[in-house]
C-alpha positions in Angstrom: 82.6 -12.2 50.2 85.6 -14.3 51.0 83.4 -17.4 51.3 82.4 -17.1 47.6 86.0 -17.6 46.4 86.8 -19.8 49.3 84.3 -22.5 48.0 86.0 -22.0 44.5 89.4 -23.2 45.8 90.9 -19.7 46.9 92.9 -19.9 50.2 91.4 -17.4 52.7 92.2 -16.7 56.3 89.1 -16.1 58.5 88.6 -14.8 61.8 88.6 -17.2 64.8 84.9 -16.9 65.1 84.3 -18.4 61.8 86.4 -21.5 62.5 84.8 -21.8 66.1 81.2 -21.2 65.2 80.9 -22.4 61.4 81.2 -25.7 59.8 81.3 -25.0 56.2 80.3 -22.7 53.4 78.1 -23.8 50.4 78.1 -21.9 47.2 75.6 -22.4 44.4 76.7 -21.5 40.9 75.5 -22.1 37.4 77.6 -23.3 34.4 76.2 -23.8 30.9 72.8 -24.1 32.3 73.8 -26.8 35.0 73.6 -26.1 38.6 76.6 -27.0 41.0 77.0 -26.8 44.7 80.4 -26.5 46.2 80.6 -27.1 49.9 84.0 -26.4 51.7 84.8 -27.0 55.4 86.2 -24.2 57.4 89.8 -25.0 58.2 93.0 -23.1 58.5 95.1 -26.0 57.4 93.1 -28.8 55.5 91.7 -28.6 52.1 88.3 -30.3 51.8 85.7 -29.4 49.2 82.6 -31.3 47.9 81.3 -30.5 44.6 78.0 -31.7 43.6 76.4 -31.4 40.1 74.5 -33.0 37.3 77.2 -35.7 37.2 76.9 -36.4 40.9 79.0 -35.6 44.0 82.9 -35.5 44.3 85.2 -34.8 47.2 88.4 -33.1 46.6 91.3 -32.8 49.1 93.9 -30.9 47.3 93.7 -27.7 45.1 95.4 -29.3 42.1 92.7 -31.9 41.5 90.0 -29.4 42.3 91.6 -26.9 39.8 91.9 -29.6 37.0 88.3 -30.4 37.6 87.1 -26.9 37.5 89.4 -26.1 34.4 87.7 -28.9 32.6 84.2 -27.7 33.3 85.1 -24.2 32.2 86.9 -25.5 28.9 90.2 -24.2 30.0 93.3 -26.1 29.1 95.4 -27.6 32.1 98.9 -27.5 30.7 102.4 -28.3 32.4 103.9 -25.0 33.0 107.4 -23.7 34.4 107.9 -22.6 37.8 110.2 -19.8 38.9 112.7 -22.5 39.8 112.5 -24.2 36.3 110.4 -27.1 37.4 107.1 -28.6 36.1 103.8 -27.3 37.6 100.2 -26.7 36.6 98.0 -23.7 36.7 95.7 -23.4 39.9 92.3 -21.8 40.1 93.9 -19.5 42.9 96.1 -18.1 40.2 93.1 -17.3 37.9 90.5 -15.9 40.5 92.7 -12.8 41.3 91.8 -11.5 37.8 88.1 -11.5 38.8 88.3 -11.1 42.6 89.8 -8.1 44.5 90.5 -8.9 48.1 90.0 -5.9 50.5 93.5 -6.3 52.0 95.8 -7.0 49.0 93.7 -6.8 45.8 94.0 -2.9 45.4 97.9 -2.6 45.7 98.7 -4.0 42.3 97.2 -5.0 39.1 97.6 -8.8 39.9 97.7 -10.1 43.5 97.7 -13.8 43.6 98.3 -15.7 47.0 101.2 -17.3 45.6 103.4 -16.3 42.5 105.2 -19.6 41.6 104.6 -19.8 37.9 106.9 -18.1 35.6 105.3 -15.1 33.9 102.2 -16.1 36.0 99.8 -13.2 34.9 100.7 -13.7 31.3 100.2 -17.5 31.6 96.7 -17.0 33.2 95.4 -14.6 30.8 96.8 -16.8 27.8 94.7 -19.8 29.2 91.6 -17.6 29.2 92.0 -16.4 25.6 92.9 -19.8 24.4 96.5 -19.3 23.5 99.4 -21.8 24.3 101.5 -21.2 27.4 104.4 -18.7 27.1 106.5 -21.1 28.9 105.4 -24.7 28.5 107.2 -27.6 30.1 106.1 -29.8 27.2 106.5 -27.1 24.4 107.3 -29.7 21.6 104.5 -32.1 22.6 102.0 -29.3 22.9 102.9 -27.9 19.4 102.5 -31.3 17.9 99.1 -31.9 19.5 98.0 -28.4 18.1 99.1 -29.3 14.6 97.1 -32.5 14.9 94.2 -30.8 16.0 94.5 -28.3 13.3 94.7 -31.1 10.7 91.6 -32.8 12.1 89.7 -29.5 12.1 90.8 -28.8 8.3 89.1 -32.2 7.5 86.1 -31.4 9.5 85.6 -28.0 7.8 85.8 -29.7 4.4 83.4 -32.6 5.5 80.9 -30.1 6.9 81.1 -27.7 3.8 80.6 -30.8 1.6 77.5 -31.7 3.6 76.2 -28.1 3.4 76.8 -27.7 -0.2 75.0 -30.9 -1.1 72.1 -29.9 1.1 72.0 -26.5 -0.4 72.4 -27.7 -4.0 69.4 -30.1 -3.2 67.3 -27.5 -1.8 67.9 -25.0 -4.7 67.4 -21.4 -4.7 64.9 -20.5 -1.9 63.1 -17.2 -1.7 61.2 -18.0 1.5 62.3 -18.0 5.1 61.6 -20.3 7.9 59.1 -17.7 9.2 57.4 -17.6 5.8 56.9 -21.4 5.7 55.5 -21.4 9.3 53.2 -18.6 8.3 52.0 -20.6 5.2 51.5 -23.8 7.3 49.4 -21.9 9.9 47.3 -20.6 7.2 46.7 -23.8 5.3 46.1 -25.7 8.5 43.5 -23.2 9.7 41.8 -23.4 6.3 41.8 -27.3 6.5 40.3 -27.2 10.1 37.7 -24.8 8.8 36.7 -27.1 5.9 36.5 -30.2 8.3 34.3 -28.3 10.8 31.7 -27.3 8.3 29.0 -29.1 6.2 30.1 -30.1 2.7 29.7 -27.2 0.3 30.9 -26.8 -3.1 31.5 -23.1 -2.7 33.6 -23.4 0.4 35.8 -26.1 -1.3 36.5 -24.2 -4.4 37.3 -21.1 -2.2 39.8 -23.4 -0.4 41.4 -24.4 -3.6 41.4 -20.9 -4.9 43.5 -20.0 -1.9 46.0 -22.8 -2.7 46.1 -21.4 -6.5 46.7 -17.9 -5.0 49.7 -19.1 -3.1 51.0 -20.8 -6.3 50.5 -17.6 -8.2 52.5 -15.6 -5.5 55.2 -18.1 -5.7 55.2 -18.0 -9.5 55.5 -14.3 -9.5 58.4 -14.2 -6.9 60.3 -16.7 -8.9 59.7 -14.9 -12.2 60.7 -11.6 -10.7 64.3 -13.2 -9.8 64.6 -14.7 -13.2 63.8 -11.2 -14.8 66.6 -9.7 -12.3 69.1 -12.1 -13.3 68.3 -11.6 -17.0 68.7 -7.9 -16.6 72.1 -8.4 -14.8 73.2 -10.7 -17.5 72.5 -8.1 -20.2 74.5 -5.5 -18.2 77.5 -8.0 -17.8 77.5 -8.7 -21.4 77.6 -5.0 -22.2 80.3 -4.5 -19.8 82.4 -7.4 -21.2 81.9 -6.0 -24.7 83.1 -2.4 -23.5 86.2 -4.0 -22.0 86.9 -6.0 -25.1 86.9 -2.8 -27.1 89.3 -1.4 -24.8 91.7 -4.3 -25.1 91.3 -4.0 -29.0 92.3 -0.3 -28.5 95.4 -1.3 -26.4 96.5 -3.9 -29.0 96.1 -1.3 -31.8 98.3 1.2 -29.7 101.0 -1.4 -29.1 101.2 -2.5 -32.8 101.5 1.2 -33.8 104.4 1.7 -31.4 106.2 -1.3 -32.7 105.7 0.1 -36.2 107.1 3.4 -35.2 110.1 2.0 -33.3 111.1 0.0 -36.4 112.3 3.2 -38.0 116.0 3.6 -36.9 115.9 7.2 -37.1 113.9 7.4 -33.9 116.5 5.5 -31.8 119.2 3.6 -33.3 120.4 1.9 -30.2 119.0 -1.7 -29.9 118.7 -1.3 -26.1 116.8 1.8 -26.3 114.4 2.4 -23.5 112.4 5.1 -25.0 109.3 3.0 -25.1 109.9 0.7 -22.1 107.3 2.6 -19.8 104.8 2.2 -22.6 105.5 -1.5 -22.9 105.2 -2.1 -19.1 102.0 -0.1 -19.0 100.6 -2.1 -21.9 101.3 -5.5 -20.2 99.7 -4.5 -16.8 96.7 -2.9 -18.5 96.2 -5.9 -20.7 96.4 -8.3 -17.8 94.0 -6.2 -15.7 91.4 -6.0 -18.3 91.7 -9.7 -19.1 91.2 -10.4 -15.4 88.1 -8.3 -15.3 86.6 -10.2 -18.1 87.4 -13.4 -16.4 85.7 -12.3 -13.1 82.7 -11.1 -15.0 82.4 -14.2 -17.1 82.6 -16.3 -13.8 79.7 -14.1 -12.3 77.8 -14.6 -15.5 78.1 -18.5 -15.3 77.1 -18.4 -11.7 74.0 -16.4 -12.5 73.1 -18.7 -15.3 73.3 -21.7 -12.9 70.9 -19.7 -10.5 68.7 -19.0 -13.4 68.3 -22.6 -14.4 67.5 -23.7 -11.0 64.9 -21.1 -10.7 63.5 -22.1 -14.1 63.2 -25.5 -12.8 61.4 -24.3 -9.7 58.9 -22.2 -12.0 58.2 -25.3 -14.1 57.4 -27.2 -10.9 55.0 -24.5 -9.7 53.5 -24.3 -13.1 52.9 -27.9 -13.2 51.2 -27.9 -9.6 49.1 -24.8 -10.5 47.9 -26.6 -13.7 47.0 -29.8 -11.6 45.1 -27.6 -9.1 43.2 -25.8 -11.9 42.2 -29.2 -13.5 40.9 -30.2 -10.0 38.9 -26.9 -9.7 37.2 -27.7 -12.9 36.4 -31.3 -11.8 35.1 -29.8 -8.5 32.6 -27.3 -10.4 31.1 -30.5 -12.1 31.0 -32.6 -9.0 28.6 -33.0 -6.1 29.1 -31.3 -2.6 30.8 -34.3 -0.9 33.3 -35.0 -3.7 34.2 -31.4 -4.0 34.9 -31.4 -0.2 37.0 -34.6 -0.5 39.0 -33.1 -3.3 39.6 -29.7 -1.5 40.7 -31.6 1.7 43.1 -33.7 -0.4 44.6 -30.8 -2.2 45.2 -28.8 1.0 46.6 -31.9 2.8 49.0 -32.4 -0.2 50.0 -28.7 -0.1 50.5 -28.7 3.7 52.7 -31.8 3.3 54.8 -30.0 0.6 55.2 -26.9 2.6 56.3 -28.8 5.8 58.9 -30.7 3.8 60.3 -27.3 2.5 60.3 -26.1 6.0 62.1 -29.0 7.3 64.7 -29.1 4.6 65.4 -25.3 5.3 65.8 -26.1 8.9 68.2 -28.8 8.2 70.2 -26.5 5.9 70.4 -23.8 8.6 71.6 -26.5 11.2 74.4 -27.7 8.5 75.3 -24.1 8.0 75.7 -23.5 11.8 77.8 -26.7 12.3 80.0 -25.5 9.2 80.7 -22.1 10.6 81.3 -23.4 14.1 83.9 -25.7 12.6 85.5 -22.7 10.8 85.6 -20.9 14.2 87.3 -23.6 15.8 89.8 -24.1 13.0 90.5 -20.4 13.1 91.3 -20.9 17.0 93.5 -23.8 16.0 95.4 -21.7 13.4 96.0 -19.0 16.0 97.3 -21.5 18.4 99.6 -23.2 16.1 101.0 -19.7 14.8 101.5 -18.8 18.6 104.2 -21.4 18.9 106.4 -20.1 16.2 105.7 -16.3 16.8 106.9 -14.2 19.6 104.5 -12.5 21.9 105.1 -9.0 20.2 104.3 -10.5 16.6 101.3 -12.8 17.7 98.1 -11.4 16.1 96.0 -12.3 19.2 98.4 -11.0 21.7 98.5 -7.7 19.6 94.8 -7.7 19.4 94.1 -8.3 23.0 96.8 -5.7 24.1 95.2 -3.1 21.9 91.7 -3.8 23.2 93.1 -3.8 26.8 94.8 -0.4 26.1 91.6 1.1 25.0 89.3 -0.2 27.6 92.0 0.8 30.3 92.0 4.3 29.4 88.1 4.3 29.1 87.8 3.1 32.7 90.5 5.5 34.1 88.3 8.4 32.6 85.2 6.9 34.1 86.9 7.0 37.4 88.3 10.5 36.8 91.9 9.2 37.4 94.2 12.3 37.2 98.0 12.7 36.9 98.4 9.4 35.1 99.5 9.1 31.5 97.3 7.7 29.0 100.3 6.5 26.9 100.0 2.9 27.8 102.5 0.2 27.0 102.9 -3.2 28.4 105.6 -5.1 30.1 105.6 -9.0 30.1 102.7 -9.0 27.7 99.8 -7.7 29.9 101.3 -5.5 32.6 100.6 -1.8 31.8 103.2 1.0 32.0 101.6 4.4 32.2 104.0 6.7 30.3 107.1 5.7 32.3 105.4 4.8 35.5 104.4 1.3 36.9 101.6 0.8 39.4 104.0 0.6 42.3 105.0 4.2 41.8 101.4 5.5 42.2 100.0 6.4 45.6 96.7 6.6 47.5 93.5 6.9 45.5 95.3 7.1 42.2 96.7 3.5 42.6 93.2 2.4 43.5 91.6 3.8 40.5 94.1 2.6 38.2 93.7 -1.0 39.7 90.0 -0.7 39.4 90.3 0.6 35.9 92.7 -2.3 34.8 90.4 -4.9 36.2 87.3 -3.5 34.7 89.2 -3.4 31.3 90.4 -7.0 31.7 86.9 -8.2 32.6 85.6 -6.4 29.5 88.2 -8.5 27.4 87.7 -11.7 29.0 83.8 -11.5 29.0 83.7 -11.3 25.4 81.7 -14.4 23.8 84.8 -15.9 22.3 86.7 -15.8 25.5 84.1 -15.8 28.4 85.1 -18.7 30.8 84.3 -16.8 34.0 81.2 -14.6 34.2 81.6 -12.6 37.3 83.7 -9.9 39.0 84.0 -9.5 42.9 85.0 -6.4 44.4 85.6 -6.8 48.2 85.1 -3.5 49.9 87.2 -1.0 47.6 88.9 1.7 49.6 86.0 3.9 49.7 87.4 6.5 52.1 90.2 7.2 49.5 87.8 7.8 46.6 84.7 10.2 45.9 81.3 8.5 46.2 80.6 10.0 42.8 83.5 8.4 41.1 82.8 5.0 42.6 79.0 5.2 41.8 79.8 6.1 38.1 82.3 3.1 38.0 79.7 0.7 39.5 77.2 2.1 37.0 79.4 1.4 34.1 80.0 -2.1 35.4 76.2 -2.6 35.7 75.6 -1.5 32.2 78.3 -3.7 30.9 77.1 -6.8 32.9 73.5 -6.3 31.7 74.7 -6.2 28.1 76.9 -9.3 28.3 75.2 -11.6 30.7 77.8 -11.3 33.5 77.5 -10.4 37.3 79.3 -7.9 39.3 79.4 -8.5 43.1 80.2 -5.6 45.4 80.5 -5.1 49.0 80.8 -1.8 51.0 80.9 -0.2 54.4 80.7 3.6 53.9 79.4 3.6 50.5 75.8 2.3 49.9 75.0 1.5 46.3 71.5 2.2 45.1 70.2 -0.6 43.1 67.1 -1.3 41.0 64.9 -4.2 40.3 67.7 -5.9 38.3 69.9 -5.9 41.6 70.0 -8.1 44.7 71.1 -6.7 48.1 72.4 -8.8 51.0 72.3 -6.9 54.3 73.7 -7.8 57.6 70.8 -8.9 59.9 72.3 -9.8 63.3 72.9 -7.1 65.8 76.4 -6.0 66.6 78.0 -3.6 69.1 77.9 -0.6 66.6 76.5 -2.1 63.3 74.5 -5.2 62.2 76.7 -8.3 61.4 76.5 -11.2 59.0 77.6 -13.6 61.7 75.2 -14.2 64.6 73.2 -16.7 66.6 70.5 -18.1 64.6 68.5 -19.1 67.8 
């Protein structure tokens, strides 16, 4: 278990047998569909890792360079942070891994157990990196904020550019009722009919039947478009009726207001020029009039959009009508032609129709691609907006921090229930952004199995948050021999089953080692068992000869 994180740059201390009998450890892992091999020499002092991947092999001789390379592969920022002594430093992979790896010696004693705590607010900084937020304590705060604003400006322009490309393509394609699947089905049907024509002897009956099939397609398309036009006309009549009714209400309001003014003109009602007897009525009149006119504007805008759609559909209807008329004329010619000419005409018509359907399919596919690129740019722009706003907002007002803490609180309580964690308050607050306080207790005040359950629940909850698609950078969780003797097997089994279900639903991995407890897996699990004989139990280290 240690050798997995050892190859990822985590500092580990091994038994002397490992240093004396093993030269290195090799880890194969996959990232974004590419395979990587990390080979690290077993040494108690030196740092030496060879990483081979699709871009070739590279050697690393210090953790900083290796961390920077891994962070780039993972798509994680590598900012200049502030140490506890107020100096500049960078994040290290050994600071990130304790969120996903619980060491059997120190990992179950607190919510976060890194080998070194040299970064100010280290847990907060690590989680911020993984959820794409700027550092809490940046050594280059002003520079980072300026770069974030520049990136936001660029993404604003990119969104506008891609929206323009998408709108132009959408307008060019017009109103489409068919989907990509519909076009592919139609293409398959037409190509099958064309292959059938080519495989048989010329026959006027077969040729006319093929053309009738094309005409049938035109008829269905014509009916679909006409039904949409009829629906728009029906909706237009409803909008006109609603606008008329609202206009009647406006006229009634105006008449009421005129009557009120005529009534107040008589001095006997109220001789004071500042009389407020009808002030409420005047305010209500103004608000109602504004509301009704806004409604009319919205309805007229919708009617205008519908008319635009109707015009486009009418254009498509005319195009289908022309194609159908042309096909009918060809059918008439075929009835008067010989067998060979009829076959040629039918093949020509089918080929033309296949070409037209293929063009529509490609145009729709290109539109979908432009739409995807447009929405991807919007997602990136929204992340940039969150990043810029995070520079000016405190952690207690930052929307993403608030959302993450809310999700973490809910998941933490759920996982404590899974582990049947008793005598721990479910009233969860947070210190230093992400460190839970249970009621008024910290994790250091908990003892025995209660502390272990709380730590396991917290890491499962954090893994649940960090494995979400918008945040997922690292897709595994490693539990190195939890203190099974301090927990009931049934609770540990329920916890691992919950992790298994989560992993299967989110495409992540959970790696677990045990001594007393044996997990019963299924066909989706893989078990590595010790094979070398030992004094009492089988061992993983042995003589291969």
